[in-house]
N, C-alpha and C positions, 0 to 999 in steps of 0.2 A: 445398372446401365441402360440407358434408354433404348427403346427399341429402333429397328430400322423398317420402314415402310417400303414392302416391294409388290409390285404387280407380279402376276405369275411368271410370265416368260422370262424376266429379270433373274427368276432363280436360277435358268438355265444359262443366260449370260454370265452369271458369276462363276459358273464351273470352268469358263474358258477365258476370263478375261485375262488378258497378258499385257497390260499396260497400254493398250490402243483403244481410242474412242473417236467420237464425231470431232471433237475440237479440244485444246488443252483444258479449258474450265470442266468438261463433261468427263475427261479422262482424270483430272486430278479428284474429282467428286467421287467418280466409281473407285478409284484407289482408296478413298478414304472410307466409302461404304464397305468396301471387300476387308478392309484391316478390322473394322468395327465387327462386322460378323466373325471374322477369325478371331477376334478377343473374346466372344461369346455373346454378343447383342443379339437379343431375340428379333426375329423377323415376324412382322405383322403384316399378313395380306391384305393388299387393297385392291379396289378397282380403279383403274385409271391411273394416271401419272403418280409417280411415287418418288422416294428420295433419290435414284438414279437418274429420273427425268428432270430433276429441278434445274439444272444449268440451261435446259433448253427450253423452258416453259416461258420465257420472256418473247419468244416468237409465236405468234398466235397460230402460226400455221405449221408448228412442230410436229414431226411424225407422231409424236406420244399420245395425239389426241384423234388419231386416224382410226378407223373403223377396221383396216386389216390387222392393226395392232391389237386392238380390242380382240379380235379373233385368234389372233396370235396367243394371247393370254389364256383364252377358253380351252384351246388345244394343248398349252403347257400345264394348265392346271389338271386337266385329266390325265396327261402322262405322269406328272410327279405323283398325284394320287394314285396311281396304278403302282408306282415303284415304292413309295413310302407305305403304303395302305391306310392313309390318313387324308381328311378332306384338306383342299385347298382351295379356299375361297375368303372372300372379303370378311376380316375379324378374326380370322384363325391365327394363332403364334406358333411359327415353328423355331425350333432352336437346332442350329446344325453343330454337329460334333464332327470329329475326325471320319468316324464309321460312316455317318450319314453323307458326308461329303464324297467319301470313296464309292459308296453304294451309288449314290446319284451319277458320278463320273464313269464307274463301269456302265450303268445304263445308258449314258449318254454315248459313249463309245460304241456300245453295242446296238445303237440307233433306237433304243426303246424310249428316250427323251428327246426326240427331234421333231416331232409333228409341230411344236410350238416355235420351230426354227423356220418354218416354211415362208419364203418370200424375203427373208432377212439376209442383206447383204453380206453380213459377217460369216454366213454358213461354210464356205471353203476354208477360211483361216480356223475356225473353231473345230473343224474337221481334222486339219491338219494338227492342231495342238493335242485333240484326242488321240489321234495317230502316233504323237510322239510322247505318249503318256503323261500329257499334262505337265510335262516338266517346267515350262515356260510361265504356267499360271502364277496369280497374285493370291487368291483366296486360300488360305491354310488354316484350319483349326489350331489354336494356340494350346488348348487344355486336350488331355489325353484321358480325362475321367469320362466314365461312361456315363451318359445321360440318356442312353436310349436313342434309337433312331431319331425320333423327332418327340419333341414335346409339344402337344397340341392342345390350345386353350383358346378361348374367345375372350377378345376385349370387351 
């Protein structure tokens, strides 16, 4: 299965993705990315625009390229590293299983994975999903095998 390229703050976005996005193409793409990760596709961390950004990149002014989004990535990477105990930087491969997703969602709901969300317009919506126990979200790991919290490797 081919990997999914993700920038660090999109690790957080996936935790609360509930079928909404910036436009229909973006939302359909994010739905497909969440499904691939749920089916076990490995995640490769990248700097800058990633597979989720793809539908927005035709616009040269897309927020995906803005400095504040790059700063959001740095904050998210630090938070995720603290929760998972593994580096989150360009080239690292992460594999999410149910336990890892649950651990990250618990940290998100508890506020430990939120510094990467600073300045994001979706913050209140994501907080409401977390407060509701993430019931309406789309990312669910299909396999129940234990693969460890995260599989870390470099590409």
